[in-house]
C-alpha positions in Angstrom: -65.8 50.8 -55.2 -62.3 49.9 -54.1 -59.9 52.9 -53.1 -57.0 53.1 -55.7 -53.7 51.9 -54.5 -51.8 54.8 -56.2 -52.6 58.5 -56.3 -51.9 60.9 -58.9 -48.8 61.8 -57.3 -47.8 58.3 -56.9 -48.2 57.7 -60.8 -46.0 60.7 -61.4 -43.3 59.1 -59.2 -43.7 55.9 -61.1 -43.7 57.5 -64.7 -40.4 59.5 -63.6 -38.6 56.0 -63.2 -40.1 54.5 -66.2 -42.1 52.0 -64.0 -45.7 51.2 -65.3 -48.5 50.9 -62.9 -49.0 47.3 -63.7 -45.4 46.7 -62.8 -45.8 48.5 -59.5 -48.8 46.4 -58.7 -47.2 43.0 -59.5 -44.4 44.2 -57.1 -47.0 44.8 -54.3 -48.6 41.4 -55.0 -45.2 39.8 -54.5 -45.2 41.0 -51.0 -48.4 39.5 -50.3 -47.9 36.1 -52.0 -44.1 35.5 -51.6 -41.8 33.6 -54.0 -42.4 29.9 -54.6 -39.8 27.5 -53.1 -37.3 25.8 -55.6 -37.3 22.1 -56.1 -33.5 21.5 -55.3 -32.4 18.3 -56.2 -28.8 18.4 -54.6 -25.7 20.5 -54.7 -23.6 20.2 -57.7 -20.5 18.1 -57.3 -17.5 16.8 -59.2 -19.1 13.6 -59.9 -20.9 12.0 -63.1 -24.1 13.9 -63.8 -23.5 16.1 -60.9 -22.7 19.2 -62.9 -19.2 20.4 -62.2 -16.2 19.6 -64.4 -12.6 19.5 -63.7 -10.5 19.8 -66.9 -7.2 18.1 -66.8 -3.9 20.0 -67.5 -3.9 18.8 -71.2 -7.5 20.0 -71.5 -6.7 23.2 -69.9 -3.9 23.7 -72.7 -6.5 23.1 -75.4 -8.9 25.3 -73.9 -6.5 28.1 -73.6 -5.3 27.6 -77.2 -9.0 27.7 -78.3 -9.5 31.0 -76.5 -6.5 32.6 -77.8 -7.6 31.6 -81.4 -11.0 33.0 -80.6 -9.4 36.4 -79.8 -7.8 36.6 -83.4 -11.2 35.6 -85.1 -12.7 39.0 -85.5 -15.2 38.6 -82.6 -15.9 41.2 -79.8 -15.2 40.6 -76.0 -16.2 42.7 -73.3 -15.1 42.6 -69.6 -18.1 43.6 -67.7 -17.5 44.7 -63.9 -20.2 45.6 -61.6 -18.7 48.5 -59.7 -21.7 50.5 -58.1 -21.2 49.2 -54.5 -20.1 51.8 -52.1 -17.1 50.9 -49.9 -18.8 51.9 -46.6 -19.4 48.4 -45.7 -15.7 47.6 -45.7 -15.4 50.2 -42.8 -18.3 49.2 -40.5 -16.0 48.3 -37.6 -14.2 51.7 -38.0 -17.3 53.6 -37.9 -18.3 51.7 -34.9 -14.9 52.8 -33.2 -15.5 56.6 -34.1 -18.9 56.4 -32.6 -18.2 54.4 -29.3 -14.3 54.8 -28.9 -13.9 51.1 -28.1 -10.9 49.4 -29.4 -11.9 46.2 -30.7 -9.5 43.5 -31.9 -10.5 44.6 -35.6 -9.7 48.1 -34.6 -6.3 47.1 -33.1 -5.2 45.1 -36.1 -6.1 48.0 -38.3 -4.1 50.5 -36.4 -1.2 48.3 -35.6 -0.9 47.7 -39.4 -2.0 50.7 -40.8 1.3 51.2 -42.6 0.8 48.1 -44.7 -2.3 49.3 -46.5 -1.7 50.9 -49.9 -3.1 54.1 -48.4 -1.0 53.8 -45.5 1.4 56.6 -46.2 -1.3 59.1 -45.5 -1.9 58.0 -42.0 1.7 57.8 -40.9 1.5 60.8 -38.5 -1.8 59.9 -37.1 -3.0 57.4 -34.4 -6.2 56.0 -33.2 -9.4 57.9 -34.0 -7.6 60.7 -35.7 -6.1 58.3 -38.2 -9.6 56.5 -38.6 -11.3 60.0 -38.9 -8.7 61.2 -41.7 -9.2 58.1 -43.7 -13.0 58.0 -43.7 -13.9 61.6 -43.8 -10.8 63.7 -45.2 -9.9 61.0 -47.6 -13.6 60.0 -48.1 -13.0 56.3 -48.0 -16.3 56.0 -46.3 -18.0 57.6 -49.3 -16.0 56.4 -52.3 -16.9 53.2 -54.3 -14.6 50.1 -53.7 -13.2 50.6 -57.3 -11.6 53.8 -56.6 -10.0 52.8 -53.2 -6.1 52.2 -53.0 -5.8 48.3 -52.8 -2.5 47.2 -53.9 1.1 48.7 -53.3 3.7 48.6 -56.2 7.0 50.1 -56.5 5.8 52.9 -58.8 2.7 53.5 -56.9 -0.5 52.1 -55.5 -3.1 50.8 -57.6 -7.0 50.9 -57.3 -9.2 47.8 -58.3 -10.4 49.6 -61.3 -6.7 49.6 -62.3 -6.3 46.0 -61.6 -9.3 45.2 -63.9 -7.5 47.1 -66.7 -4.6 45.0 -66.3 -6.8 41.8 -66.2 -8.6 42.9 -69.4 -5.3 43.5 -71.4 -4.0 39.9 -70.3 -7.0 37.7 -71.2 -9.8 39.8 -72.9 -7.8 41.9 -75.8 -8.9 41.0 -79.1 -6.5 41.3 -82.3 -8.1 43.7 -84.7 -6.7 45.6 -87.7 -5.9 48.7 -85.4 -4.1 46.3 -83.0 -5.0 44.8 -79.7 -8.5 46.1 -78.4 -9.7 45.8 -74.8 -13.3 46.4 -74.2 -14.3 47.1 -70.5 -17.7 48.1 -69.0 -18.0 49.3 -65.6 -21.5 49.7 -63.9 -21.2 52.6 -61.5 -23.6 54.6 -59.4 -24.6 58.0 -60.7 -22.9 59.9 -58.1 -19.7 58.2 -58.5 -19.6 58.3 -62.4 -17.6 61.6 -62.9 -15.0 60.1 -60.5 -14.7 56.9 -62.4 -14.4 58.8 -65.7 -11.5 60.8 -64.3 -9.8 58.0 -62.7 -9.8 55.8 -65.8 -8.8 58.8 -68.1 -5.9 59.6 -65.8 -4.8 55.9 -65.8 -5.6 54.5 -69.2 -2.6 55.8 -71.1 0.1 54.2 -68.7 -1.6 50.7 -69.1 -2.1 51.2 -72.9 1.6 51.7 -73.3 2.6 49.1 -70.6 0.5 46.3 -72.3 0.3 47.4 -75.9 -3.3 47.6 -76.2 -5.9 50.2 -76.8 -8.9 50.4 -74.3 -12.2 50.8 -75.1 -14.1 51.8 -71.7 -17.7 52.3 -71.3 -19.7 53.0 -68.2 -23.6 52.4 -67.5 -25.8 53.3 -64.5 -28.4 51.1 -62.8 -31.6 52.0 -64.4 -34.2 53.7 -62.4 -36.9 51.5 -64.0 -35.1 48.7 -62.3 -36.0 50.2 -58.7 -38.5 48.3 -56.7 -41.0 49.8 -54.2 -40.8 49.2 -50.5 -43.8 48.0 -48.5 -45.1 47.8 -45.1 -45.3 44.6 -43.3 -49.0 44.3 -44.4 -48.0 44.6 -48.0 -49.3 48.1 -48.7 -46.8 50.8 -50.0 -44.3 52.1 -47.8 -44.4 55.9 -47.6 -41.6 58.6 -46.7 -42.4 61.1 -44.1 -43.7 63.5 -46.9 -46.1 60.7 -48.2 -44.1 60.1 -51.4 -43.4 56.3 -52.4 -40.2 54.8 -51.2 -38.1 53.2 -54.0 -35.2 51.1 -53.5 -32.5 49.7 -55.8 -33.4 46.3 -57.0 -30.3 44.7 -56.1 -27.7 43.2 -58.7 -30.4 41.3 -60.5 -31.1 44.9 -62.1 -27.9 44.7 -63.9 -29.1 42.1 -66.3 -30.5 45.2 -68.1 -27.1 46.7 -68.3 -25.4 43.5 -69.5 -28.2 43.2 -72.2 -26.9 46.7 -73.8 -23.5 45.3 -74.4 -22.8 45.0 -78.2 -20.3 41.8 -78.0 -20.2 38.1 -78.4 -18.5 37.1 -75.4 -18.6 39.0 -71.8 -16.5 38.1 -68.9 -18.3 39.2 -65.4 -16.2 39.4 -62.4 -16.9 41.6 -59.1 -14.7 44.8 -58.7 -13.1 43.6 -55.5 -11.9 40.3 -56.5 -8.4 41.3 -57.5 -4.7 40.6 -56.7 -1.5 42.1 -57.4 0.5 41.3 -60.7 2.7 38.7 -59.1 -0.4 36.4 -58.1 -2.3 37.0 -61.4 -1.0 34.0 -63.2 -3.8 31.7 -61.9 -6.3 34.2 -62.8 -5.2 34.7 -66.1 -4.8 31.1 -66.6 -8.1 30.1 -65.7 -10.2 32.9 -67.2 -8.9 31.6 -70.4 -9.8 27.9 -69.7 -13.3 29.2 -68.7 -13.4 31.0 -72.1 -12.2 28.1 -74.2 -14.8 25.9 -72.6 -17.5 28.3 -73.4 -16.2 28.6 -77.0 -16.2 24.6 -77.4 -19.8 24.4 -75.8 -20.8 27.2 -78.2 -19.5 25.6 -81.2 -21.4 22.3 -80.2 -24.6 24.0 -79.6 -24.5 26.0 -82.9 -23.7 22.9 -84.8 -26.6 21.2 -83.5 -28.9 24.2 -84.0 -27.9 24.3 -87.5 -29.1 20.6 -88.3 -32.5 21.0 -90.2 -33.6 17.8 -88.5 -33.4 19.3 -84.8 -36.8 19.0 -83.1 -38.4 22.2 -82.0 -38.3 21.2 -78.3 -34.5 20.7 -78.4 -34.0 23.8 -80.5 -36.0 25.8 -77.6 -33.8 24.1 -75.0 -30.4 24.8 -76.9 -31.2 28.3 -78.4 -30.3 30.4 -75.4 -27.5 32.4 -73.9 -24.7 30.3 -72.3 -22.8 30.8 -69.3 -19.7 28.8 -68.0 -19.3 29.5 -64.4 -16.1 29.0 -62.3 -16.7 27.6 -58.9 -14.4 27.1 -56.0 -14.1 25.0 -53.0 -16.2 26.2 -50.2 -13.9 27.9 -47.5 -16.8 29.4 -45.5 -17.5 32.9 -47.3 -20.9 34.0 -47.3 -22.7 33.7 -50.5 -24.4 31.3 -52.7 -23.3 28.0 -54.7 -23.9 25.7 -57.6 -27.0 23.3 -57.3 -29.1 21.1 -59.5 -32.7 22.1 -59.7 -35.7 20.6 -61.0 -37.9 22.7 -63.2 -41.6 22.8 -63.5 -41.5 20.6 -66.7 -39.6 18.0 -64.8 -36.3 18.8 -66.6 -33.1 19.5 -64.6 -31.0 22.8 -64.8 -28.0 24.1 -63.2 -28.3 27.0 -61.1 -26.4 29.2 -58.8 -28.3 30.0 -55.8 -28.1 32.1 -52.7 -28.9 31.1 -49.2 -32.0 33.1 -49.2 -33.4 30.9 -51.9 -32.7 27.7 -50.0 -35.3 26.7 -47.4 -33.4 23.4 -46.3 -30.3 24.8 -44.7 -28.7 21.3 -44.6 -28.8 21.4 -48.4 -26.6 24.6 -48.3 -24.5 22.8 -45.6 -23.8 20.1 -48.1 -22.6 22.2 -50.9 -18.9 21.9 -51.0 -18.6 24.6 -53.9 -18.9 28.3 -53.6 -19.9 30.7 -56.5 -16.9 33.4 -56.7 -18.8 35.3 -59.4 -16.4 34.3 -62.1 -18.5 33.8 -65.4 -18.0 33.8 -69.3 -21.2 34.4 -71.1 -22.1 33.8 -74.7 -24.5 36.6 -75.6 -25.5 35.9 -79.4 -27.0 33.3 -81.4 -25.9 31.1 -84.2 -27.0 33.9 -86.8 -24.9 36.4 -84.6 -28.1 38.0 -83.4 -28.0 39.1 -79.7 -30.3 37.4 -77.3 -32.7 39.5 -75.3 -31.3 38.6 -71.8 -34.7 39.7 -70.0 -36.6 36.8 -71.9 -34.4 34.4 -69.9 -34.8 35.8 -66.4 -37.0 33.5 -63.8 -39.3 36.1 -62.0 -40.2 33.7 -59.4 -36.4 33.7 -58.2 -36.4 37.0 -56.6 -36.8 37.4 -52.6 -37.9 39.6 -49.8 -35.8 40.9 -47.2 -36.7 42.8 -43.9 -35.2 46.4 -43.6 -36.1 49.7 -41.8 -36.2 53.4 -42.5 -36.8 55.9 -40.0 -37.4 53.5 -37.3 -40.3 52.0 -39.1 -40.0 48.3 -40.4 -40.3 47.7 -44.2 -40.1 44.9 -46.6 -37.8 45.2 -49.6 -38.1 43.4 -53.0 -34.8 42.0 -54.4 -34.9 41.2 -58.1 -33.6 37.7 -59.4 -29.9 38.2 -58.8 -27.7 38.6 -62.0 -25.9 35.2 -61.8 -29.1 33.6 -60.0 -32.5 34.0 -61.3 -31.6 36.6 -63.9 -29.8 33.8 -65.7 -32.0 31.0 -64.6 -32.9 30.0 -68.1 -29.3 30.2 -69.5 -27.7 27.0 -70.6 -24.8 26.6 -67.8 -21.6 24.7 -67.4 -19.9 24.6 -64.0 -16.2 24.3 -63.8 -14.0 23.9 -60.8 -11.2 26.8 -60.4 -8.6 27.0 -57.8 -9.2 29.1 -54.7 -6.2 31.2 -55.8 -8.6 32.9 -58.1 -11.1 34.2 -55.5 -9.8 37.0 -53.2 -12.5 39.3 -52.3 -12.2 42.3 -49.9 -15.2 42.5 -47.6 -13.5 44.5 -45.0 -10.9 46.8 -44.9 -8.5 44.4 -42.9 -8.8 42.0 -45.7 -6.3 43.9 -47.5 -3.9 43.0 -44.8 -4.3 39.2 -46.2 -0.9 37.8 -47.8 -2.7 37.7 -51.4 -3.2 41.5 -51.2 0.2 42.6 -49.8 3.5 43.2 -52.0 5.6 40.0 -52.8 8.1 39.5 -50.0 
């Protein structure tokens, strides 16, 4: 008789997270079998039948008008911001400096320009390791989430990324309702940071409501424990902590498809927490968010009209009756991350997919891609009858990946769920649109805040 994989205490751990034994067994099976290789036809491009559209100036005006009309039509729009990431990776080089005392070029740049940061006034009387230690430990920047760090300087005080998203939401996602303009924002945050986010938003919200003439409806959610995944030993057996308990890890940003599925809205914008700029540079972002949304509305209207046709075939109906996403893509400037590709599905059809490098076996294909995914999406979440799609139905479970990690000096395998804008949306209908690089300004390290696009206007 085979030895059971999970003990009673293991099962209790699984049940506490809302994970079934069958789900856990499937996860372990993935470690043994891996994930199938995708049949990638080519990178997407701005060419006929290559997937990326480049709207003309006249088309842009039409799409913006279409979107502004939609905002007055009684629909609900939500700006969805993944904001659970900790900022610790931004300060990796500074942590190394505290440990070793070695002043690398990165550290010298930080120290020489510390007064230029939005938080720099608190470091004015400190130098070297004292300044770095004060920032990371006394100001807790090593523990806070990115969304609550001071990013940009203004005459009336500095702003966090969370505040910049409040501003953006008011400028392109506020719907006109009987009560006035309403702006719905949803932040996904980690459990330990939820009280901090709630307080920060509560402290700042009234100022921006008055400034932009909107009423904010702000909601939060946490990544569900049921989306955690088991870690495994290199031989595929469950990895255990020193006390014998199972080790669970967050399933990556793909787990957020469950959070997105809980939104009660017709249209959702998705954009990362750190991709924000000061007000004087927001015009490009505001324009192209409206362009993407207008393209989505036009595509939605086209699809809904076809689906209402009584003569539509069952096959075409199944192909079209899906969530729709319009994805902004930018010219590849060497940033790490995924891009837009054309993929051949199992039934021989072609689909447009955003793929990460980990999903692409042929690295030459990645090198040929001229476009990058900046996480700039507008999504249609309801069917022609106004009923919400059940988004997990449109996830491709074969598009996760396995990464190599370690804990307590022991190697382990980690299971990453299909990414939110990758495999979690693999079965959506997709449109790629070229947007200017000026709309993509991520902050991956603290010194990125010294770039001109994150500094005050000269």
